[in-house]
Legacy VTK file of the C-alpha trace (Angstrom):
# vtk DataFile Version 3.0
C-alpha trace
ASCII
DATASET POLYDATA
POINTS 219 float
-0.196 0.099 -0.252
1.667 3.345 -1.002
1.893 6.149 1.842
-0.992 8.620 1.950
-0.009 11.466 0.312
0.508 14.944 1.834
-2.988 16.865 1.088
-4.993 13.860 2.221
-2.918 13.640 5.595
-3.445 17.273 6.229
-7.119 16.862 5.153
-7.493 14.126 7.901
-6.047 16.405 10.849
-8.244 18.291 9.550
-11.254 16.562 10.054
-9.533 15.308 13.679
-9.334 18.977 14.852
-12.920 19.778 13.983
-14.596 16.440 15.678
-12.620 17.987 18.374
-14.041 20.959 18.631
-17.563 19.822 17.670
-17.633 17.307 20.388
-15.955 20.520 22.666
-19.114 22.866 22.444
-21.268 19.728 22.918
-20.049 18.442 25.585
-19.681 21.929 27.474
-23.102 22.983 26.862
-24.826 19.885 28.272
-22.483 19.326 31.318
-20.804 22.793 31.611
-16.978 23.390 31.745
-15.564 21.845 35.090
-17.417 18.773 34.541
-16.178 18.438 30.983
-12.401 16.617 30.573
-10.292 16.495 27.984
-10.945 12.813 28.212
-14.614 13.232 27.510
-13.922 15.368 24.940
-11.246 12.723 23.372
-13.825 10.358 23.868
-17.153 11.558 21.752
-14.634 13.074 18.890
-13.537 9.206 18.470
-9.951 10.356 18.833
-7.223 9.274 21.051
-6.291 11.264 23.985
-2.887 12.825 22.883
-4.275 14.416 19.868
-5.831 17.033 21.574
-2.822 18.068 23.537
-1.299 17.650 20.374
-3.568 20.797 18.640
-4.382 22.864 21.587
-2.361 23.717 24.990
-4.882 23.628 27.128
-9.019 22.684 27.737
-9.355 27.060 28.238
-7.693 26.965 24.608
-9.197 24.471 22.869
-12.954 25.462 24.278
-12.607 29.461 22.886
-11.322 27.816 19.883
-14.794 25.527 19.691
-16.466 28.397 20.523
-15.206 30.419 17.652
-15.561 27.954 15.407
-19.688 27.865 16.047
-20.141 31.350 16.254
-18.108 31.802 12.793
-20.229 28.709 11.225
-23.384 30.201 12.592
-22.734 33.589 11.283
-22.029 31.981 7.890
-25.044 30.149 7.600
-26.990 33.389 8.655
-25.208 35.684 6.272
-25.726 32.831 2.996
-29.189 31.740 4.249
-32.213 32.218 1.484
-33.262 35.110 0.012
-29.788 36.178 0.324
-29.073 39.610 0.910
-29.462 42.220 -2.561
-30.044 45.066 -3.901
-28.882 48.824 -2.380
-29.683 47.345 1.077
-27.739 44.528 1.262
-25.016 45.795 3.400
-27.614 46.362 6.025
-29.373 43.291 5.956
-26.230 41.366 6.619
-24.859 43.618 9.251
-28.581 42.834 10.743
-28.228 39.317 10.294
-24.602 39.085 11.939
-25.791 40.742 15.308
-29.008 38.561 15.161
-27.241 35.535 14.828
-24.565 36.405 17.748
-27.389 37.376 20.125
-28.832 34.359 18.761
-26.158 31.995 20.262
-26.488 33.588 23.576
-29.681 32.822 23.429
-29.429 29.319 22.542
-26.332 28.394 24.063
-26.479 30.244 27.481
-24.301 28.191 29.045
-21.455 27.625 26.537
-21.487 31.474 25.658
-21.377 32.544 29.348
-18.360 30.179 29.765
-16.611 31.806 26.887
-17.375 34.756 27.767
-15.721 34.112 31.430
-12.628 32.069 29.829
-12.032 35.539 27.882
-11.927 37.464 31.304
-9.424 35.221 32.569
-5.443 35.435 33.074
-4.861 34.123 29.668
-6.960 36.016 27.458
-7.997 36.312 24.136
-6.924 33.161 22.158
-5.535 34.600 18.437
-6.506 31.070 16.848
-7.340 30.647 13.014
-10.789 29.791 14.539
-11.062 33.507 15.693
-9.363 34.576 12.404
-12.081 33.326 10.298
-14.681 34.782 12.592
-12.659 38.474 12.399
-12.563 38.093 8.561
-15.532 37.548 8.460
-17.013 40.564 10.861
-14.920 42.633 9.399
-16.079 41.722 5.824
-19.577 42.428 7.283
-18.874 46.183 8.515
-17.477 47.080 5.016
-20.015 45.679 3.510
-22.678 47.666 5.594
-20.579 50.894 3.936
-17.846 51.634 6.440
-14.825 53.822 5.606
-12.534 53.090 8.151
-12.924 49.100 8.792
-10.094 49.229 11.255
-11.793 50.795 13.685
-15.272 50.158 13.215
-14.778 46.619 13.448
-13.378 46.173 16.803
-15.630 48.730 17.897
-18.586 46.040 16.329
-16.497 43.248 18.343
-16.946 44.780 21.366
-20.457 46.041 21.375
-21.539 41.974 20.210
-19.404 40.921 23.433
-20.965 43.778 25.280
-24.683 42.332 24.425
-23.887 38.704 24.961
-22.584 39.225 28.611
-25.230 41.791 29.017
-28.030 38.951 28.288
-25.921 36.055 30.192
-25.457 38.222 33.530
-26.482 36.093 36.258
-29.202 37.466 38.221
-29.361 40.807 36.273
-29.993 39.975 32.390
-30.643 42.505 29.780
-33.799 41.734 27.225
-32.496 40.514 24.341
-34.933 42.906 22.231
-33.789 46.051 24.201
-30.303 44.942 22.732
-31.168 44.156 19.685
-32.825 47.634 19.449
-30.165 49.118 20.716
-27.510 47.725 18.469
-29.856 48.475 15.422
-30.511 51.628 16.317
-26.673 52.664 16.444
-26.367 51.010 12.416
-29.439 52.541 11.130
-30.608 49.450 10.314
-34.258 48.574 10.413
-36.047 46.551 13.026
-37.506 43.976 10.114
-34.271 43.385 9.050
-32.135 40.325 10.026
-34.180 37.515 12.095
-36.315 39.933 14.062
-38.348 38.158 17.620
-41.700 36.973 17.112
-43.232 39.601 19.359
-41.111 42.754 18.933
-43.932 45.213 19.713
-42.513 47.558 22.704
-38.849 46.190 22.048
-37.513 49.709 20.920
-38.533 51.072 24.135
-38.709 54.396 22.214
-35.489 54.144 20.566
-35.599 55.754 16.943
-34.566 53.240 14.661
-34.377 55.928 11.888
-30.536 56.112 10.807
-28.436 58.949 11.709
-27.566 61.433 8.699
-23.705 60.700 9.720
-24.256 57.287 10.295
-21.528 55.778 8.163
-19.859 59.026 7.441
LINES 1 220
219 0 1 2 3 4 5 6 7 8 9 10 11 12 13 14 15 16 17 18 19 20 21 22 23 24 25 26 27 28 29 30 31 32 33 34 35 36 37 38 39 40 41 42 43 44 45 46 47 48 49 50 51 52 53 54 55 56 57 58 59 60 61 62 63 64 65 66 67 68 69 70 71 72 73 74 75 76 77 78 79 80 81 82 83 84 85 86 87 88 89 90 91 92 93 94 95 96 97 98 99 100 101 102 103 104 105 106 107 108 109 110 111 112 113 114 115 116 117 118 119 120 121 122 123 124 125 126 127 128 129 130 131 132 133 134 135 136 137 138 139 140 141 142 143 144 145 146 147 148 149 150 151 152 153 154 155 156 157 158 159 160 161 162 163 164 165 166 167 168 169 170 171 172 173 174 175 176 177 178 179 180 181 182 183 184 185 186 187 188 189 190 191 192 193 194 195 196 197 198 199 200 201 202 203 204 205 206 207 208 209 210 211 212 213 214 215 216 217 218
């Protein structure tokens, strides 16, 4: 039997790594961070325990990479969902979808996202992994298509606002309503409430905030 080519080996490594990332988000979502071991993750992924350490320096880094991958996949799916954004408002629609996609993760996977946010605030801080870079590139492209004239400044601000909104939704004991946070973000970027994936019952959600774009919103 001839040895596998380099491209085949690379594809096998990619699939193995992705199985570990998927197993991580599933297990942490089900059991929480402390109750999930690296051995559990390897077993769920059908991988050898040593592969976890080969790809990731520790559980915290593995979790951040896994959540960033989930965020990237969720965002990409939202942006490409039919009917795809088109016409003069395509950029605004894409930004609305991006906001809703990230807020939706806080709603649908609160345990996972709360754990992720707590990890970012630990001493290790923000992990600059491949998954995070792909997520960053997609968000930056979204703000560019929205019409930003200074994406290098506007992308970090968008990221910070989304992180702050997720934190506010998940704050134990004092969560903010997601509709209120959505309205604040939509107002800031001049987005119509009906854009993106609006909640089923938006009545009164804006709390008196005008959703009309300021004249210089994209200046």
